[in-house]
N, C-alpha and C positions, 0 to 999 in steps of 0.2 A: 473601525472600518465596518461599513455596513455590507450586506449581501450583494446589492447592486454594485457597490464599489469594487468589491473583492472580483465580482466577474468582470467588470469593465477593466479593471487592472490586468486581470489574466489575459484577457483578449489584446490590449495595447502591447503589453510585454511579449506575449507569444508572437504577434504579427510584426511587431517592430524589431525585435532580434531576428526573426526569419528573414526579413528583408535586409538587414544587414549582413546576415550570413550568405544569403543568395548573392547579393551584390559583390561580395569579396571572394566568391568561390567559382560562380557560374561563368562559364567561356563558351565558344562555339562547340567544343566538343561534347559539352554537357548536353546542349540541346540537341544533338544529333545522337548522342546515346538515349535520352529520353524518349525520343521520337521513334527509336527502333527497339524500346523495351518490350518485352514478352508480357502481353495481358494475361497470359494463362497462369503465369508465375505471380502477377499482381493479384489475380483472383484467388490463388492458392493461399496468398498474404491474408486476404480477407477472410477465407475459410479459417485460417488460424487464429484470427480475431474471435469468429464466431465460436470456435472450440474453446477458447480462453473465456468467454463470456458463459458457456454451457458448464465448464469446470467451476468457475467462480460460483455460479448459481446453485449448482449441486453441492458445492462445499457449505454454502449458507445453511441448505436443507439437512445436511449431515450434522452440522454443528447444533443446529436446532434440535434434532432427534436425540443428539448426545445429552442436550440439556433438558430433554424430555418434553419438547414442544414439536408440533407438527406444521410444516409449511409445504406449500405446493412449489412446483418447479418454477412455475411463472412469476410467483412472488420473490423467489430466490434472485431471478433476473432483475426484477425492480429493485431489490437491495443492492445489486451489483452496479446499476447505473446510478443509483443514488450515492453510492460511495464515490465514485468517480465525480459525480458533481459537487459533492461536498468538498472533496480535495481540491478541485479547482479553485475555489474561491477562499481558501484558508492557507496561512502559512504552514510549511512543512506537512501539508497534506493532511492535516489532523481534523478537518470537519466532516467527514463522512459518517462518524459515529452519530450524531445527535439526529440526522435525518432518518438513519436506519432505525435507531432505537425508538423514534417516535412511531414510524409505521409499523414497527413490531409490537409497541403497546397498543396501537389501533387493533391488532390482530390478536389481543389478548395475552400477549406474551409479557409477563412480569418484567418491570424495569432493570432489576438485577441481572435478569438472563439475558435481556436484550444487550446489555452493556457488555457482559461476558462474551456473547456470541460475536458481536461487532470486534471487540478488542482482541479476541482469540484468532479471528479472521486475519487480522493484520499481523499479529505476533507470529502466526504460521509462515507467512510469505517472507517475514525478515529473518526468522531462525532457518528456513530453507535456503534463503540466499546466502546465509551465514555458512551452510554446508557446501553450496555450489563454488564459491569463490575460492576457498583453498583447495577443493577437490579438482577444480578444473587445473589450478597450477601445478598439482601433484602430477596429473595425467600428462600435462603439457607444459614442462618446466621452461621450455624455450619461449613460452609467451611472454616472459619478462626479460629476456635476455636483450641487453642493449637499449631498452626502453625506460630510461630513467623516469619519465613522468608516470608512466603506469606503475612502475615499483612504488613510487612515492603514494600515488593514490591508493595501491593495494595496501600499503603498510597502514595507512590512515583508516582504511576500511576494516582491516584485520583488528585495529584496537578497538574500534566499535563494537564488531562481532564479539570478541571476547568479553568485554564489558557488559554487553547486552545479555550474553549467555549466563554471566555470573548473576546479574541483577534477578534475571527470571528465575533461575534455580533457587537463589537465596528467597525470593518472594514466596516461592511455594514451600520450600523446607524450613526456612527461618524468618516467618514474616515479623516477628518481634525485632529482630536485628535491623531489617530495612525501616521499620518505624523509627528506631533510634536515629539511624543515619538521616532519615528524612527529617527528623526533629532538629538535629544539627544543621542540617542545610537549611531549613527555614529561619532558624536563629541567626544564621549567618546573613541570609537575605534580609532580615530585619535590621542587622547591625549596618549594613552598607545602604541602607533606605529604600531597598527594592520593595519591601513589605511594610505597610504601616503597623506601628506596634498594636493598634486596637483590632486588627485582622488576624494577629498570629494564632489565638486560640481558634478561630473559625478555620483557618487553613490547617492546623494540626488535627482538628477533629475530622475534616474533610479526608485528609491523606490517610488517616487510620481506617476510616469508612471504605475507602476505595481499596485499600490493600487488604481488608477483611473480605470484602465482596470478591475480589480478585482470586483470593485463596479459596474461599468456599466454592466458587464456582469452577474452578480448576479441579478441586477434589472431586467435584460431581462429574465433570468430564471423564475423569480416570477411574470411577467407580462403575455407577450404572451404566453411562453412555460410552464407555471405551470403545466398544466396537465401532459406534459412529464416529467417534473422535479419530480413530485409525483411518476410516474411511475419508474424513475431511482432510487428513494429512495427504493421502494418495491423491484427492482430486487437487490440492494445493500444488503438488509437485506436476500434475498434469497441467494445471493452469499456467504455471511459469514455463514449462516446456512449450505449449503451444505460443505463449507470448515470445519467448525467445527465438521461435521459429519465423517469426515475421522478418527480422532483419536479414537472415540468409535467403528468404525469398525476394527480398527487395533486390538485394545485391545481384543475386543470379538473374532477376528480371533484366538487369541492366547489362548483362553478359560479362559480369566482371567475376573473377575467381575469388573464392572465399574459403575460410576454414572453420567449420562448424563450432569447434570448440574455443577458438579465438573469438567468435561471435557472441557465444554464451558468456565468456568471461568479461568481455567488454560491456555487455548489458548488465550483468549481475552486479559488478561494481558499479556502475553509472546508476541503475536503479536503486541501490542502496544508498549512495550519495543523495539522491533526489529526496529521499525522506526527511532530510536534515537541511534543505533549502528554505530561507524564509520567505520568498516570495509566493502568492497564491498558486499553488499547484506546481510549484517549481517552474513557472513560466519565465522565459527568458533564458534562464539558466539551462533547461533542458534543450532548448533549441541550439544556443550557443554552446554549450559544453557538449551536447550530442555530436556536433559537426567536428568538434576538436577530438573527440574519443573515436567517432567512426572515421576520422581522418587517418587513424592508425590502420584501418582494414581496407579503405578504399583510397584511390586518387583524391586528392584535395579538391578537384573541380567537380566531383561527385559526392564529397562529404556533406556539403550543406542540404543539398537535395534529399540525399539518403535519411539524414537526420530528421528533416521536417516530414518526409514520408513516414518514417518510422513513428514519428508523433502522431501525424495524422490517424495511422491505423490502430496504434495501441492506446491513445489517449482521447483524441478528439472526437471520434466516432461515439464512444462510450460517454464522454462527457455532454454530446448534443443529445444522446438519449436520455442522460439523467436530467437535463434540462426540462425536457418534455415531461418526464415522468414527475418531476418536482413540482412543476406548474399546474399539470392536470390533476394529481393525487393530493397535493397540499395546498396549492395556491401560492401565490408570492408572499402574501401576508404571514401565513404560518411558517413557510420557509425562511423568511426574515426572522421571525421570532426564535425558531430553532438555531439559526446562525449566531443568536446572541445569548441564548439560554440553553444549555445543554441540559437534557433532563437528568435528574438524580434518583439514586435509589437508596433507601433506608437500610438495605441489607438484610431484612426480614424475610423477603422472598427468596432470596438465595439460601439462606438457613433452612426455610422450611422445605424446598426443593430437596436439599441435601439429607435431611432428616428423613423425609418420605423415601428417598432413593435408598438409604441404609435400612429402613424398615423392610422394604421389598426384598431386599437382598438377604434379610435374616429369616424371611419364611421358609419353611421347608418346602 
């Protein structure tokens, strides 16, 4: 799939499913409620989005400082918008990294550090969501009472959270074990024909290199740059808090009652699931699934409008900014090339950075 096709597919699925959702949910009361919406609360929702962008940009700056690099706040905003653009055109929202790594490299940030910064940004979001989901249920246990659909989704998400935590901890503490598991997986994929025999050795080498890079850079984050890493964690929490505040603002703007913790749980579970949707940017599933999930919080005739408005504020605005940044900074040709060829690091820059960090710590 090309970059252009990914973007077109995102638009078609998003608008197509949105049209179906609106057609199946909107009635005369919907229009009446929308016309009487409180524009001040809609403006507050937009302010929350701006706050989320600011927190995300600051998180990039803090992670860069943790890795021994200095980035400006405006450049952090550019990285934030590029992340949304890349995620919008790739399955499972996986394409933001190559664009970010490329512009970081143009800023003289080594490839290994660039990959570590972008990967850690995503991992922080996933891990915090992994805390929020069970915490919300502990605080509000009645959220799952009598809701079989939510219980099923919650159980599914918790399995992913536990597995993710185990893999991340093992990759830091026992990288050799992860390599062995990865080798078994690659050989199994070869047996079923998913990987060609002549590419097995290359796949194993790439896997080992990525695990080593990942481990080295995390050790760097936890040594010299630990203070800035903690700052990145704080702004990750604030970023999600701002993002989660958009939905309550939208519901309140329509004059409907809401429960803040219920809104957080619904969004946390839903956002976690969207990371594993195979369509570009989770398009289609985000709109249709959002209507189904938010239908647990608002009347059905407002669920579709709420889901699409939520998508507009939390995703579409940032994606539009990302398109502008990608075209103006990179050009369509470079963006297309990055879409197909992810930058790779040989691992030496990460090792040199960690060695330099440890030497500075040893100085009296």
